[in-house]
N, C-alpha and C positions, 0 to 999 in steps of 0.2 A: 365674337364673330371672327372666324378665321380670316375672312377677307380684310377686315379692318386691321387685325393684328399684323398681317403681312404688309399692308400698306404702311402702318406705323413704323415697322422695322425698316422698311425701305426709305421712309422719310428721314429717319434718324441717320441712315447711311448717306442719303443723297443730299438733303437740305441742311443737316447739321454739319455736313462735310467733315466727318471725322476721319482724318487721314491717319493711317496706321503707322505713325511716326513714333519716335522715341518719346516716352513720357517725361515731361518736365514739370517741376513744381518750384516756384521761385517766390521770394519776398522782395518787395520794393516799396519805397516811401515817396511821398509827393515832393519832399525836400530833405536834404541831408544836413541842413544847418538852419536852426530856428532859435527864436528867443524863448525865454522861460515862460512868457505869457502867451505864446502861440500854440496852435495845434497843428498836427500833421495827420495825413491819412496813410495807413499802411495797408498794402494789398497783397494777399497770398493768391497767386494765379497758377493755373495748370492748363495744359493744352489738350487734355482728355478728361473724360467725365469720371473723376475719382469720388470716393465715398469716405465716410467716417472722419471728417475733418476735425482736428484738435488744435486750437490756437496755443500760442505760448502764454506764459503767465504775466507778460507785460510788466516786468519788474522795473521800478522807477518811473512808470507812466501810469496815468489815470485814464481809463477808457471812458470817453464822453459820447461815443456813438458807435453803433454796430452791435453785432455783426450784420453786414449787408451782403446778401448773396446775389450774384448776377451771372448770367450766361449770355454770351454773345457769339454771333457768327458774322464774319466779314468776308466779302468776295472782292478780290482785286484782280482784274484782267483774267477772270475765269478761274482763279485759284482761291481756295477757301481756307479759312482758319477758324479754329474753335477755341474759346477761352471761357473757363469757369473760374470765378474768383470769390473770395471772402474779404471784406474790407472793414476796417475799424478806424475810428477817429480817436487820437491820443493827445493828451496834454502832459508835458514833462513835469515831474515833481521836484527836480533839482537840476542845477547846471552841471556841465561837464560833458565828457564823452560817454554817451549811453548806448546800450545795445538792446536791440529787440531780438529775442531768442527765436528758436526754430519752431515751426508748426509742423504737424504731420498729416498725411493723407494716405488713404489706402486705394490702390488701383490694381485690379486683377490679382488680389491675394498678397501683394507686396506693399509694405509701408514705406513711404518716401518722406524725407525731411527737407524743409526749405532752408535757404541760406540765412545766416545771421546778418542783420542790417545795423550799421553804426550811424548814430545821429549826434551831431554836435549841438549842445544847448548852451546858448550864451545869455547875455543880459536881456532884460525886457525891452521890447520894441514898441515905439510909439504907434498910436492908432493909424496915422496917415501912412506910415511905412508899411504897416500890416496890410492895408488895403492895396498898396502898390504891388505887394508880392503876388496877389491873385492866386492864392493857393486853393481858393474855393472852387465850387462846381462851375465849369465853363472855361477854365484855363488851367494850364499846367506848366511847371518848370519856367515860371516867369513870363509866360505868354500873356498878351493882352486878352481880355475877355472877348470871346467870339459872340456873334449874334446868335440868338436862340429862336429860330423860326418855329412856328407851330406846324403840326402835321397837316398836310393837305389830304383830307380823308377821301376826296374824289379820286386821288391817285393811289389809294391803298390797293395793294394786290397787283399792281402793274408788273407785267412780265411773267404772269402766271396764267396758264391756259389749260382748260379741260377739253380734250378733243376726242372726237369719235370718227373712226374711219370705217366705212361700209364698203365691202367688196363689190356689191351690185345692188342698186336700188330699184331695178326693174327685172326681177327674176320670174321664172315660171313657178307654178305650184309644185312643191316638193323639191325645188332646186336648191341645193345648199348655198348659203351665203355666210360670210364671216363679218364680225364686228370687233374692232379693236379700240379699247379706251386707253388714252394716254394722258398723263399729267406732265405738262411742260413748265419748267421754271428757268427763267433767265439767270445769268451769272450774277446779276445785281439784285435778285429777289431772294426771299427766304421763306420757307414753310417750316413751322415748328412741330405741328401735330395735326391729326385728322379727327374730326368729330363724326357724328352719325352719317352714314352713307345711305342714300336712297337708290336702290338698284332697280333697273327695269324688270317687269314681270313677264314680258314677252308674250302677251296675249295673242292668240291665233298663230303662234309659232311653236314648233317643236324646238327646244333649245338644249344645248350642251355647253357647259363652261369648261374650257380647256385649263386643266390644272397647271399652274406654274410652280416649278420646284423652288424658285426664289425670284424675288423682284430685283432685277439687275439694273444698276444705274447706267444709262447710256447717254451719249451726246449725238444730237442730230439736228437737222434743219427743220424749222417750222416757220412758214411764211417768209422764207428767204433769210432767216436769222438763225444763229446757232443757240441751241438750248440744251440744258440737261433735262432728261425725262425718264419716267418709269412707265411700264405697261401695267395698267391697273387690272384689266380683264380682257380675255379673249373668249369670244362666244361663236359657236356654230349655230345657225338658225335655218329651219326649214319652214317656209310659209305653208300653212295648212289649207288655205283657201285663196281664191283669186279676189282681186279688187284692191282698194287702197287701204292698207293696214298701217296703224300707228305704232311707231317704235318709241316707247316712253323715254323720258330723259334720264340720264345718269347724273346724280347729284352728290356733291361732297361738301361738307363743312370743314374748312381749313383754318388753322390758326397760323396767320401769316405775320411776318416780321416787317416792320416799317421803321426807317431811320428818321429820327426827329430833326437831324441837322445839328444837334449839339454833341459835344464831346466831353468825356469825363476828364479828371485831372491827369489821367495816364495817357490821354490821346486817343482812346478807343471810342468809336461812334456810339451814341446812345440809341438803343433799339427798344421799341415797344411792340407788344403783341396785340393783334386784333383778330376777331372772328369774321370770316367772310364765306358766303355760300357760292359755290360754282356749279354750273349746270350745262350740259350739252344741248339742252332743249329737246323737243320731240322731233321726230323725222317721219315723213311719209314714205312708205314702201309700196310701189305700184306693182302688184303681183299679176302676171299674165296667166290666163287659163290655158290648160293643155288643149291643143286642137282636137276637135272631134273627127275631122276629116281623116280618113285612112287609119283610124285608131283600131289596132288589132282586137279581136274578140277576147283573147287571153290576157290583155293588158291589165295590170293590177296597180299601176301607179309608180313604177320604177322610172327615175329620171337621172340621167348622167351618161356615163360611158362604161359599158360592162362587157365581160366575156362570160359565157355560160358553158358548163361542162357537166356531163353525167358519166361517171366512171365506176364500174364494178371492180372489186379487187381480183375476181376470177369469174370465169364463165363455165368451167367444167367442174362439176362437183358430184358427190354422192347424195342420196336422199338423207335429209336431216342434217346436212352439213351447211354451216352458215355462210352467207355471202354478204359482203359489205358493199352498199351502193351509195356513192357520194354524189349528191346533187349540189353543185356549188356555183356561185356568182362571185366574180372579183372585178374590181375596177374602182371608179370614183363616182360618187353620187349619193343618193339617199339610202345607203345600205341598211341603216337601222330600221327603216320603215317598209322596205320591199318584202314581198312574199314570194317564196320559191314554189314552182310547180310540183305536183305530187306524182309519183310513179304509178302507172296503170299496168297490171299484170294479171294472168289467170289466178283463180282462187287457190289453185294447188301450190302457188308460191305464197307462203305466209309472210306478210310484210308487217313488221313491228313499227311502233311509233318512233320517229327519228330523234337522234341526238343533235341538238343545235350547237354548232361551233362557229363563233364569231371572232374574227381578228380584224377589228375596225379601228382605224386611227383617225381621230378628229384633229384637224390641223388647219392652219391659216391658209396654206397654199391651195388646197383642193376643197377644204371644208370637211370632207369625209372620204376616205379611201380604205381599201383592204379587201377582205373576203367574207362571205357568209355561206356556210355549208350545212346541209342537213344530211346526216349519216344514217342510212336505213340498214337494218338487219333483216335479211330475207332468208327463209328456210324452206327449201323445196320438200314436198312430201312424197312424191312418186317419181319413178323412172320416166324419162322422156325428154323432149325438147320443148321449151316454153319461151315465149317472146315477151319482153318488156317493151311496150310501145314507145316510139319516139316522143320526147318531151320538148316543149318549146317555151322560150322565155322572151318576152317583149318589153322594150323600154323606149323612152323618149330621149333621143340624142339631142342635147341642147345645142351642140356645135352646128349640126346640120339642120336642126329644127324639124326633124323627121322621126317617125317611129321605125324601129328596127327589131327584127325577130331572129333569134338564133334557135335552131332546131337540132336536137341531138340525134344520133343514129339509133336504129333499132338494135336492141341487145338480145341475143339468143342465149338462154341458159340451158346447157346440156347436162342433164342428170343421168349419169352412166350406170349407176347401180341403185337398187332399191325396189320396193314393191311396185307391181304394175298398176297403172291407173285403172280403177274399177270401171267396168262397162255395164250397160243395161242388160238385164236378162231377156231371153227371147220370149215372144208372145205365147208360144206353145212349146211344151216340153217334147223333145224328140227322143223317144225311148227305143232301144234295140230289142230284138226278139228275146234275148237272154234276160231282159228286164221283165218280159211278159210271161214267158213259159218257164216252167220248172219240170224236172224229171218226175215221171209217174212211178210211184212205189208199187211194186207188184205184190208184195207180201206184207201183212200187218199182224202183229202179235198184240193181243189185248190182255191187260192185267186187271184183276179184280180190285176195285177201290175199297179200302178199309174205311168203315164208317165210325164216327166218334160222336159223343154227346156234347154239343157246343154249350148247351145251357148249364152244364155243370163245370165249366172251365173258369179260370181266373180272369180271362179276357172278358167273358160275359159280364161278370160282376163289376169290373172296372168301367166298362162302357155304360153300365146301368147307373152307377153312382156319379161318374165324372160330370155329366151335365148339371146335376143338382148342385154339386160343389162349385162349379165354374160360373153358375148363373149370377151370383152377387158380384163377382169380379167383372163379368161382362157388362153389367149394369153400371158399375163404377167407371169403367173405361169409357163407356158410351157418354156418360154425363160429362166427363172431362173433355172428351172430344167435342161435344156440343158447346161447352163453355168456351173452349179455345176457338172454335169456329165462329162463335158469336162475338169474339174480340178481334175481329179483322182490323178494325180501325186502330186499336191499340198496338197490334203487331206491326202494322204499317208505319205508325208514328215512331215506334221504337227503331224500326229499320231506317227510316228517314233521318232520325236523330243521329244514328251511328254514321250514316253517310255524310251528313252535314258536319259532324265533328271530325270525321276523317279529313275532309278537305280544308276545314278551318284550321285543323291542327297543322296541316302542311303549310298553310299560309303563315301561321304563327311562327313556325320554324324558320321561315324565310324572311322574317321582319328585318329590314335593313337592305335586303336585296330586291330592288324595285321590280325587276322583270319577273323573277320567280314568284315573288309575293303576289303580284296582281294576276299572274297566270293561274296560280293556285286558287285565289279568291274567285276568279271568273269561273273556273271549273266547279267550284263549290256552288255558286249561284245557278249555273246551268244544270248540274246534276240534281239540285234541290227541286228545280222546276220540273225536270223530267220525271222525278219520283212523285211529285204532288199532282202535276197536271197531265201526266201521261203523254207528253209531247217530246219530240226529238229535237236535237240541237239545230238541225236544218230548218225546223219550223219556227224557230224562236226569233221571229221579227218582233220589234218593239210593239207594233200594233197588236199582233196576236197575243203577246204576253199580257198587255194591259186589258184587252178585251176579255181574255179567259179569266183573269183574276177578278175583274168586275162581275163576270157571270157567276163566279163563286162567292160573290158578296163580300169580298175582301175590302177592308176600309181604304178610302182614297189616300189617306195619310201613309198607310203601309205600302200601297202601290207606288206612290211617288218616291218614298224612301228607297224602295227596292230598285226602281228604274234609275234613280240618281246614282246609287252604288254601282249598278251595272255600267252606266255611262262612264263613271270614274275609272273603272277597270279597263274599259276600252280606250280611254284617253291617256291612261298612265304611260303607255309605251311611247307617246309623243311628247310627254312633259317630264319635267324633273319633279320628284316627290321626296319630301324629307321623311326621316324616320318618324317624326311626330305625326305627320299626315297619315303614314301607313298605320300607326297605332290607332289613330282615330277611325280610319276606315275599317280596321279589324273589329274594333268595338262596335261600330255601327252595323257591320255585317252580322255579328252575333245577336244584336238586339233585333234586327229586322227578321232574321230567320226564326228567332224565338217568338216574335209577335205573330208571324205568319203561321207557325206551328199551332199556336193557341187558337187562332181564328179558324184554321182548317178543322181542328178537333171539335170546336164548338159547332161549326156549321154541319159537320157530318153527324 
C-alpha cells in the first residue's frame, strides 16, 4: 500500500532520526586490560545503517558469544542519534599485547574499515577480583552495577499521539470541509515501524485524498508542548446529506520503542520494541440542510463562492463557420459536483456536445477552488441574426447564508453570409398571364406518319420472354425479403448488441480514469434501455425503469443487478473508485446486459 510505504519512509527519517552526517565505523572494547582467564566484549558500531558486515578473524582470541546485532535511537534535548552495532564476547588464548583486527561494512556503495584495537592480557585474575570489575551486562568501565527496573507497560507509548483536525464540524450539505491526520512524537519517545493501517471509508461523504509528494518531518506545538510530527493524510470531504454523520476512526499499529532503564557495557540505554494501536476515535459531523426559503428554481446544488461567465470567441460569422461558446464557473466550493446551465438558441444554430475543462485544486485552505468550463461548438446554418438566450447560475453562499444568482447577457450571433433562411410557401400560387396564355399558331404543316410492324421487332420478342425468365428471380427475392422481414427480433438484437459493445468498449478503454469510465458505462446502460424499451433518457426515472422491466417479465434478480449498477455509475462521481472496483463493475455490466439480452430474446 502506497500510504503505508510513505509513512514507513517518513518514520525512518523522523523517528530513527538519521542525521545526514559523515559515516563513522569504529571498534571498541569493554576493557583494554584483562587477565588470561577473563572475557571482554568487542563492539563494532556505526552511526548510519550500513550493510554487508564482515568481522575480523579474531586471531589469538576465542569467540564465546555473538554476534549480537542491535539498533538504538537516543534523544537528548531534542537531538537524536542512531547507532547500529555488532558485538562479540572473546576470551584470550595467550598473554601479551594482542590486537583485534579490522571489520568491514558497506554504506552507499563504499566499503569502510574499523580501527584496530589493542588489548593487554596478563596473568589470571581471582574470582572475587573478576566480580569487582563488573564488565558484565549492567555496568561498564569499572562502574558499579546499576539497578535494572522492569518496564512499566502502562507508560508504553507515552509522548506519541495520533491527532485529527477537522476544519468545520457543522457544515452545510455540499460544503467542502478538510480533515488532516497527524502523528506527533515527543523528543523522548521513539517509533520504529508502522503496521496495518485502518483508514476511514467516509460513508455519506464525497472524498478526495490530497496527494503529498513527500512526508516532511516538522516541529510544532501540540497541547502546549513541542513535538516532532508528520502529516499522515489530508482529505477534502463533501457531506452528501444532512443530519448527524459519523466520521470513522483513523487507526495505526505502531512499533514503539521503550527504555528499560538499563544500560549496556558501553553506556547506551537498553531499548525494547512493543506493538501498540493508536486511534483517533470516531467523530460526529452535524450537517445542516440547505434552506428551502428563497431557493431559486434553477438551483442545482452549488455551494460556495463563485463567479459565472458566458463568453463566445466571436459573434459575427459566415454560415457554417464555427463559434466557440465557453460557459464557465470559477471560485471556491463544490466544483466537482456542480452542474453548469445549458445554452438555449434557435435550431438553425447547431450546438454540439460540450468539451468539459476542469482546473480544480483540492487544498486544505479552501477545500476546493479553481474553475469548471464547458466549451460548446456552435455552427450557424443560414444568414441572419440569432439570439442565444441569457443563462443563469445559482449557488448558496455560505458566508452570507443566502442564495445568489448570476445571469449572463443576451448574445446576438450575426451571420453575414450564407443561404437565406427558408420561408413557408404561399397558400395559393399566384401565376402571371404569361404563365396562362401562349401565342396562337396560325399555320400548321402535317407530315404523314410512317407505319412499322411492331410484332416483328427484337423489342417485341424481348418483352415477351423477359417476364418468363425473370419470374424465378422475383420469387427468390421475395422469399429472401419475407425471411428477413420475419427476423425483425434477430436484427434488432444484433443492432442492440453492437450498440452495447460500442459503449462497453469505450468504458473498457477508459479503465483507470474514473470519470470517463463511469460516464461511458452510464451511457451504455441508458442507450441499452432506449433500444430495448423504446424510452428516452428524460423518461428514465428509477420507478419507470423497474416497472417497465417487470412488465416485460424480466427476472427480479436481473432488475436489481441492473439498478445497482446504474446507481453505482451515478454515485461514482461523488466517491473514490479503485481500478479493481472499475474492473468488477465492467464485468458486472457485461454480465447484466448479456442476461437481459437473452431474456428479451426469449420473451419476444
